[in-house]
C-alpha positions in Angstrom: -19.3 -6.3 -0.7 -18.1 -9.7 -1.8 -14.9 -11.4 -0.8 -13.1 -13.0 -3.9 -10.1 -15.2 -3.8 -7.1 -14.4 -5.9 -3.3 -14.7 -6.0 -2.0 -11.2 -5.6 1.3 -11.8 -7.4 -0.2 -13.5 -10.4 -3.9 -12.6 -11.0 -6.5 -10.6 -9.1 -10.0 -11.3 -10.4 -11.9 -8.4 -12.0 -13.6 -6.2 -9.4 -15.2 -2.8 -9.0 -12.8 -2.2 -6.1 -9.7 -3.9 -4.6 -9.1 -3.4 -0.9 -5.8 -4.2 0.8 -5.0 -3.6 4.5 -1.6 -4.2 6.0 -0.3 -5.9 2.9 2.3 -3.7 1.2 4.4 -3.2 4.3 5.2 -7.0 4.2 7.0 -6.8 0.9 9.9 -5.2 -0.9 9.2 -2.4 -3.5 9.4 -4.8 -6.5 6.7 -7.1 -5.1 4.6 -4.1 -4.1 4.7 -2.7 -7.6 3.5 -6.1 -8.9 0.6 -6.2 -6.5 -0.5 -2.6 -7.0 -0.2 -3.1 -10.8 -2.3 -6.3 -10.7 -4.9 -4.5 -8.6 -5.0 -1.6 -11.0 -5.4 -3.9 -14.0 -8.3 -5.8 -12.2 -10.5 -2.7 -11.8 -12.4 -0.8 -14.5 -11.6 2.7 -15.5 -14.0 4.1 -12.7 -12.9 1.4 -10.2 -11.0 1.9 -7.0 -7.9 0.4 -5.4 -8.0 1.1 -1.7 -4.9 0.6 0.5 -4.7 1.0 4.2 -1.1 0.8 5.4 1.2 2.6 7.8 2.5 6.0 6.6 5.8 7.2 8.1 5.7 10.9 8.7 8.9 12.8 7.7 8.2 15.5 10.3 9.3 15.1 13.9 6.7 14.0 16.4 5.0 11.0 17.8 3.7 9.6 14.5 7.2 9.7 13.1 8.6 7.9 16.1 5.9 5.2 16.0 6.3 4.8 12.2 10.0 4.3 12.5 9.5 1.8 15.4 7.1 -0.2 13.1 9.7 0.0 10.3 12.3 -1.6 12.6 9.8 -4.3 13.5 9.1 -5.0 9.8 12.9 -5.5 9.3 12.8 -8.3 11.9 9.4 -9.9 10.8 9.9 -9.9 7.0 12.6 -10.3 4.4 12.4 -6.9 2.8 9.2 -5.4 4.2 9.1 -1.9 5.5 7.0 1.0 6.4 7.0 3.7 3.8 6.8 7.5 3.5 4.5 9.4 1.3 7.3 9.8 -1.2 8.0 6.1 -1.3 4.3 5.3 -1.9 4.2 7.8 -4.7 7.2 6.1 -6.4 5.4 2.7 -6.1 2.2 4.0 -7.6 4.1 5.8 -10.4 5.9 2.5 -11.3 2.6 0.6 -11.2 1.0 2.9 -13.8 -1.3 5.1 -11.7 -1.9 8.5 -13.1 -3.7 9.8 -10.0 -4.3 8.8 -6.5 -5.1 10.4 -3.1 -3.3 9.8 0.2 -5.6 10.6 3.1 -3.9 10.8 6.5 -5.8 9.2 9.4 -5.5 10.1 13.0 -3.6 6.8 13.6 -0.4 5.7 12.0 -2.2 4.3 8.9 -3.3 6.2 5.9 -6.0 5.4 3.3 -4.7 5.5 -0.2 -7.2 5.7 -3.0 
């Protein structure tokens, strides 16, 4: 594993994998699409883009309540950031050009998106 500097909105250096944690929830959809697209372009055909971010559960329950609370916090901390549902992430990936991806729910609020 090697840390490589880049500017996520302009150019991400070529890599076998791009890892982002707690990044996308800081930004509006348009900026997220740019970052995800740049990440996709930086990896080879067999490369990986790995994202760890909060995933708001649509079903009632504790995870949904915590996700919505985090969403309210992001409204106050950022100018357009938010926590997203699986459907909202799917829309981002579709717009960024991904043909396939997996969303793996974790026991915590976060999900690993590959």
